[in-house]
N, C-alpha and C positions, 0 to 999 in steps of 0.2 A: 306423689304431688299430683292433683289434675291437671290435666296439659292445658286449661284456660286460665288457671293462676300462675303458670311458670313466668317468670319474668325472662328479660333478654339475655342477661349473663345467664340467669337459669337453664336457657332453652342452649346458648351457647356451649356450654359448658358438658350437658349431656350429650351435645353431637359432639365434641371434640372425645369423649370418652368411651360414645356407642360402638358397636360392631358396624354401623354404616359410615364410621367417620373417613374421610375423604381429602385429610391436610387440612380440614379448616380449624383453624384456634382463632383464641380469641387475639393475639396479638401477629395474627396472621390471615386475618378473617378473609382475603381476597385469594388467597393462594387455591381454593377449593376449586376453582374453575381451570379445565385443561388450558386455555388460552393463554393462563397468566404465565405460563410457562414459556411463552413465543419470546422471540428475541426483543418485540417490541416494548414488552411489558418488562422485560427487565431492563431494558434502557431508561426504562422511567426511574429508575430507583440511582441511577447513575451520578454521580458528583462533577461529571468533567461539563463544562460547559458547551463543548459541542454536542455534546449528547443531548442535552435539554431542548437544544431548538430542532433536533431531530423528528421526523414524522412518527406518530404512534399509534398503535390500535385504537378504536374508538372503545371504552368502555361503557358495554351495556346492562344497565339495571333494570330489572321486572322488577313492576308493584302489581301487587294484586292483592286480593281480598274482597269478602262479599258488599254487596250495593251499598254505599252509602258509609262503607265503614273509616273512612279519612286517609282513602289512599291520595287524593288531589292535594291535600293539607300536606302530608310527608313530601309528598314529590316537592311542593312547593318551597318545603322549608329547606328541603336537599340542594334545590336549585339557591334558593335566598345565600347557604353559606356555601357554596363552591365555586360561586361567581357566574353570571350572567352568561357571558359570549360563550363560554367551555360547555354548557351544555344545553342541550335540544331536549324537548318533551312529545312523545308521540301518544296518543290517546286510542286506546280500542276502539271507543265508541266511534272515532272516525271513519271506521272501517264497518258499521255496518250496511247491510244489502240494504237494497232500496225497496219498498214494497210495491208486488205486483197490483193490480188494480182490483185484484179479488181480494189479497192481504188486507188493502187499506180499508175495504169496505168490512171485515172483519176481524179492525185492527186489536180487538180486545181481546180477541182468539190466538193470536200469535205471540209465540213465546219469545221474548226479546233477550231472554238471558241463557236461551240453548246456543253450544257451539255452532250450531248453521247460523246462526243468524248474522254470523258476520264471514264477513271476506277474509279469512285467515290468509288464503294464498296472494293476497294484494299486500297485507300486512306485512307478511313476510320476507318478501319484494321489497319493499320499502325499507325493513331495517337492514336488509346486506346490501344495497345500493348505500345507505348510510355507514354502515360498516366498512365499506368500500372505499367510502371517501366522496360520495357523489350527492348531489343535492336531492330533494325529492318532492313529489306536489302531492300533500297529504288531504284526501276528501274533507268536505266541508258537510257535516250531516245534520239537518233538521228535522229537531224532534217533535216537533208542532205537526211536522206533514210527514214525517218520516221519508222522507227522500234526499239524496245527496244533490248539491248545489251542482247543476250544470255548469256554470258559468264564472264558477272562482273555488279557488283551492287555497290550502294556508301551503309556503313554499317551507322545508325545512333543510336549513344547511347541515351539512356536515360538522362534525364537534367530536369535542375529547370526550365526552358523555352524553351516553343515549338511556335517556329514559322513558322505557314503554312500560304504561300504565295500563289497567283494564281487570274487569273481575276474572277472564277466561285467559290471560295471557299466559299463565304456564299449563294451559291444556294439553297444545298441540307441542309433540316434543322436537320440532323441526325449530319450533321458536324459543323453546327453551335451551335448546343447544347452543344457541346467539347470544345468551344470556352470561356474562362473567358475574353478576351476584342476584340473588334472586330475595325479594322481600315479601313476605306476607304479611299484611295488616289485620289485625283481630281486633274488632271490636264484638259488644254484647249484641244479639240479635235485637232486644228492644230499643238500643241506640240507633242502631243503623235503622231500623222500621220509621222512629220518627223524624231522622233525618231523609229520609227517602220522600216521606209524605211533603215535608216544608220543599224541598225540594222539587217534586215533580208538581205540586201545586203553584210554587211559585214561578219555577224557570220551565215547564213543560207544558202549560198553560191545563192540566189536568183536575178533576174535581176526589175529594178523597175517597168516594165510598169506590170509585174505578181503582185507586193507586192502591188500596185494600184488598181488591179482589185481584187485581193483578198480582200482589206479593203472596197471598193465601195460594193462586192455581199456578203462580209459574217461578216468582222470585225464592221464594222458600225452598222447592222442590229443586229447582234448578242446583241451588246453593249446597243442599244435599249431596245433592247426582253428578255436582262438575266443580265447584268452586271448595270445597271442602276438602275432598281428596287431594287437590292439587295443593293443599299446603304441608303436603309430605317433602313437594320438593323444593321448598323452601330454604335459604341460607341461613336466614335470620327473620325469626316472627316478631312484631312490634305487637306489645299489646296496648290497647289504649289509644291508638293511633297517633296523631298530631299532638296530642296531651303527652305524649312518651317522649320530653325533650332529651331524657339521658341517652337511650337506644338512639335518637337521630342524632346527638351529637357522637355518639359512639361511631356511627354508621359514617358519617361525612369526615372522621378523621381517618378512618382506614381508606377511605376512596381518596384522597387527599395523599396519603402515605402511597398508594398503589401509584396514581397517577403523578405523582411529583409534582403536585399542581403548583406548589413552593419552590420547587428546585431552583429558580433566582433568587429567591430568599436565604435559602439554606445556602447557596455557592457567595451570596454578596451577603452580609447580616444589615449592611446599611443600606438596603432596599426596604421601603416602608410602603405596603398599599394598605389604603384606607379601608377599614370594614364595609362588606356590602352590604347596604340595605335595598329595600323595593325602591326606595326613595331615589338613589343612587343610581339604581339599574332602570328606572322609569327615567331620571334626567339623561341616562347615556342614550336610552332607547329614541328619545325626542333629537337629543343633536346631532346623533348620526342619520338622524331622516333625511335622505336629501330633498325631501319635499316640505321640511319644514319653513316657515317664515322667519326672514329675517329677524324681527321683533323676539319671537321665539327660541330662536336661537342663541341672541346673545342673553337672553334673560336667564334661559335653562345653564347657559353657560357659565355666566357671572352666577348663578348660586352654587355650582360644583367647584369653581375656580374659589369662591370662598371657603368653604370645607377644606382644599389641597391648602390654602395660605393659613387657616386656622390649624390645621394638623403639624403643618411646618414649622410655624411660632411654637410648636409643643418640643420639638428634639433643641431647642436653643438651652442655653445654661441661665438657670434662673440662680438668685441668691435669696436666702431666708429674710423675711421682713416679719415683723408683728405690729398690730396694728390696733387701735381700742375701739371696739363696735359699739353702737348708740346704747345696748343696756350697762356698759362700763366694764367688757370682757376683754380681755386680750386672746386673739387672734392669731397665731402663726401661720404664715402663707408664704407667699413668695414672690420678688421682685421681679420685673420684666427686663428682658436684655437690654440695657441702653446703647450700647454699640450696635448697631443693625441698620444695613441697607440692603435696597432691592438692585437688581440689575435684571434690565429686561432683554433680550435677544430682538433687535426689530425686527419683523415687526409684530408677528403673531405674539410674540412675550408682553407686548405693550397692553393687550388684555387682558393681563392679570393684576396690572397697577392698580385700577381703582378699587378691586378687593383687596389688597396691600394697603393701600391708604386709609381704606375703612376700619381695617384692624392695628394699625400702627398710626396714630397721630403726627404728621409733620415728618415722615420716613422722608428719607434722601432714597433717588431711585437715580441710578446709571442706566448707559445705554450701548449696548454692542450692536454694530451694524455687519452682517457677514453676507457676502455676495455669493450665489452658487454660481461656479462655474466650468461647466458641464453637467454631467449626471452626478459625479459625487466628489468634484474638486470643491474646493470653497476659498473663498478670499474674504480677509478683513477688509472693512472699507472705511468705519467710523467706529470711535470709542468716547465716552463720556461718561468719567466717574468721579465719584467724589475723593477729594485730595487724601482724605485718612482713611481710604481704601483701607488698607492692609491692617489697621486697628479694628477693623468690623467684622461681625459674622455676615455673610452674601447670602442672601436668597436669590438664587439665580430661575430666572423667569421666560417658560416657553413652553405651551401647552402640549406637543407633542414633541416625544425622542421618540426618530425615525431610525436612521442609520447611526447618529451619533457623532457625526465628523460636526457639526456646527456646535454643538455641545463641548466636544474636544477642545477645539479651537476657543471658544468664549472662556471654557474654564482656564484655558493656558494662559490667557491674555491675564486674568483675573488673578494665578500664581504668578506671574513675571510681575504683576503688581503689589506683590507682597502679601496677597492673602493666603493663610495657612489652607493648605487642601481640605483638611477635617473641618476650617469653618465655612465652608460651602455648602450649603442647601439646594439641590436642583428639583423646584416644583414643576410639575406639568400633570396633566391629565390623563394623558396615555403613553405607555412605554411599550416600543417593542422589543423583543428579548433581543435582536441583533443590536440594539444602541446601547442598552443596557450591558451587555458584552463588550463591546466597543469602550464605552466611558471607564468601566471598572479595569479594565486590560491598564489601561493606565493612572487611573485614578483611584486606587482602592477606599481610600477614606473619604471619599465624598459621601455626603447624602444624598438619595434618591427617594423624594415623595410621591406617589400617584394614587389614581383611582384605579387603574385595569392596566393588567397584560394583555397587549393586542397579539395576534396569531402571530403575524412574521410580516417581512417584507416583501412586496412582489420584485417582478422583475424589472419594474420601474422606479425600485426603491421608495415606495409608497406603502405606507401602514396598512394593513389588512387586518378586518374591515374596516378600520378606521375612522377618520372623521372629513377627509378632503383637504381642501387648504382651509384650514382655520382661520389665517388673517383675514382670507378675500371673504369669509362666509361672515366672520366675526366683523367688518370693518363695510360689507356691501359693496365689494370690487370683484364679485364673483360671475358678472354677468347675468 
């Protein structure tokens, strides 16, 4: 079978049976890297709650392929499915060397697709720092003037997954050795050329003639000499780039398995994380920005809260109901849960009440006020709950699950009032792993619905990267 027509599965099976096999199997795709046998990687598969909170070695994914092959699209799809704050993207294009005055005068004679066009040493240093848990400053390259910005940069923080993308990221063995997984995006040459023409004319201010001339003189020869030969280093080849959803889903699933991304969901089956989308990631980006205005913070927080409330309502019991449609047909659906109430933990939880009222007309909402006494001590100050709360399902409202101490005290109070543990659904926007462990250690039948797991708590018991003091930001008392 010609290599160009192989599917991803064909390629994986061939690799698994070929003489160059190095432990790569479809059911163990990520075991081919030497680093996959390290203790930190092994702990990712542990089912021990303490292990899932332990630091893990970042997982580095290299994504290569010809110019305009769809590498960026593939990376975006992987990022979207893996969850945003756990993944950072580093583009090789950021490490182009700035042109000298002489080279700038003859820019059409400069080969941007040659390995010497990149500052590989700086790129190598950046990836090494990210792997060691340090933040880095990635240069910003201007393709119109062919220079790096002298007064700005992009800060990239250490994360669980590092994606390094570029046409020549497989060229240098030192860079390859840092990768746990190597992906080659394989797209037909004519498709790549058409995409490059569109990109360079629209985004980089070039005319079609110069793009074609550069392609014939530099891009295609460099692809044949440097990019295509690096295909042999790939663990996975993705034909058709971003259009190959099956291959990308397969890759994401194996990365999740290796990282133990859903360890908390595996350990605690009653934890539900809303499926991440670019809209959800965008709203998180806005409300986590400390420079956002109060008006925008409230607006986008309300949008996220509404999603959480709708998702939480989906976990309530329903009864079958039949109705007659306007054409006179019978439709069999479900009836909403009648015995329901909300309980907000004052005062951040009050920010979630409007969304709950918008979804459930006339719903009763109780209040619980818990005062923080010292760094981790809690003290119940006030509670006002419906008299028949023991007969209801309860949606407990608090945007942030941090240490879990306030949540535990509120849940304990609800149980004392006669609410069955399994009838409580805790709704929040972000959850720290420590809070998840703390709550489920005492209340394993409780349900938690959230939009994201954050990294951890810092020494001040604040969620990192977090949202800050949500109540103060939402109600405008953060000075």
